[in-house]
C-alpha positions in Angstrom: -10.7 -8.4 -14.1 -7.2 -6.3 -11.8 -4.8 -8.4 -10.4 -2.2 -7.3 -7.9 1.5 -7.8 -7.5 3.3 -6.5 -4.4 7.1 -7.2 -5.1 9.7 -4.7 -2.6 9.7 -6.3 1.3 12.4 -7.5 2.8 14.6 -7.2 5.9 16.1 -3.4 7.4 17.2 -2.1 10.1 15.5 0.5 12.3 15.9 3.5 10.7 16.0 2.3 7.0 14.1 2.5 4.1 12.4 0.1 1.3 10.2 0.8 -0.9 7.3 -1.5 -2.3 5.4 -1.8 -5.2 2.6 -2.6 -6.5 1.6 -4.0 -10.1 -1.6 -4.2 -11.8 -2.3 -6.7 -14.8 -5.7 -6.6 -16.5 -6.4 -3.5 -16.6 -5.0 -0.1 -15.3 -5.5 1.6 -12.1 -7.8 4.4 -14.2 -11.2 4.7 -11.8 -9.4 3.0 -9.4 -8.0 4.1 -6.3 -5.4 1.9 -4.6 -4.8 1.3 -0.7 -1.8 -0.2 1.0 -2.3 -2.3 4.4 -0.6 -4.0 7.0 -1.2 -7.6 9.0 0.9 -8.4 11.5 1.1 -12.0 13.1 -2.3 -12.3 15.2 -3.5 -8.6 14.3 -6.4 -7.5 12.0 -5.7 -6.5 8.3 -4.4 -2.5 8.9 -4.9 0.7 6.8 -1.7 2.3 6.1 -3.0 4.6 2.9 -4.3 5.1 -0.3 -4.6 6.8 -3.3 -6.6 8.0 -5.8 -5.2 7.4 -9.6 -6.8 10.1 -10.7 -5.3 13.2 -9.2 -3.1 11.6 -7.0 -5.0 12.4 -3.7 -3.2 10.1 -0.9 -3.8 9.7 2.9 -2.3 8.1 5.7 -2.4 6.4 8.7 -1.5 8.9 11.3 1.4 6.8 12.7 3.3 6.7 8.9 2.4 10.4 8.3 5.7 11.7 6.9 7.6 8.6 7.0 5.4 6.6 4.5 5.0 8.3 0.7 2.3 6.4 -1.8 3.2 7.6 -5.5 1.5 6.6 -8.8 3.4 5.7 -12.2 1.3 6.5 -15.2 3.6 4.5 -17.4 4.3 1.4 -15.3 0.8 1.3 -14.1 2.3 0.9 -10.5 1.6 2.5 -7.1 4.4 2.7 -4.8 4.9 3.1 -1.0 8.7 4.8 0.0 8.6 3.9 3.8 11.6 5.7 5.0 12.4 5.9 8.7 11.5 2.3 9.3 10.8 1.2 13.2 10.4 -2.2 14.4 6.4 -1.7 14.9 6.2 -1.3 11.2 6.9 -5.2 10.8 4.1 -6.7 9.2 2.4 -8.5 6.0 2.2 -5.6 3.3 -1.1 -5.6 0.7 -1.9 -3.5 -2.1 -5.6 -3.5 -2.5 -8.1 -2.0 -5.0 -11.4 -0.4 -4.8 -13.6 1.3 -8.1 -13.5 5.6 -7.2 -17.1 5.9 -6.4 -17.0 9.1 -5.3 -17.1 8.7 -2.1 -13.9 9.4 -0.8 -11.0 7.2 0.3 -12.3 4.2 2.3 -10.0 2.5 5.3 -11.8 -0.8 5.4 -10.9 -4.0 3.7 -14.0 -4.9 2.9 -14.3 -2.1 0.8 -11.6 -3.3 -1.4 -12.8 -5.7 -4.4 -8.9 -6.9 -5.6 -6.0 -7.4 -3.3 -2.2 -9.4 -3.9 -0.4 -11.7 -2.2 1.3 -9.5 0.3 5.0 -8.9 0.6 6.8 -9.5 3.9 8.4 -6.6 5.9 11.0 -6.9 8.8 12.2 -4.3 10.8 14.9 -5.1 13.4 15.8 -3.1 16.1 
């Protein structure tokens, strides 16, 4: 069983940066893809990006391309979400999630992910 814990959220001014981390316990991320999602108050949980642990291919929501970067650290068994040039509309609770890599590509659907972290709040002030 994969257990995920996010860290690194907080309050930042528009234009600033934050780095979120997702740590796995119970097993490694090997054979999984890891996605980042966010959920603003009153809105649905939305895909932000994903990375395949094997190979490191990444995929992003169009509105975060060029600002957000997902990376993995094999030694620490963690996945990071580096967020630069933050905007007030990036404010949300951010979640990491993991799903087994089934060879069919990445998924932007929350229902495709089997394991979720507890979420971390990111607030961007204008």
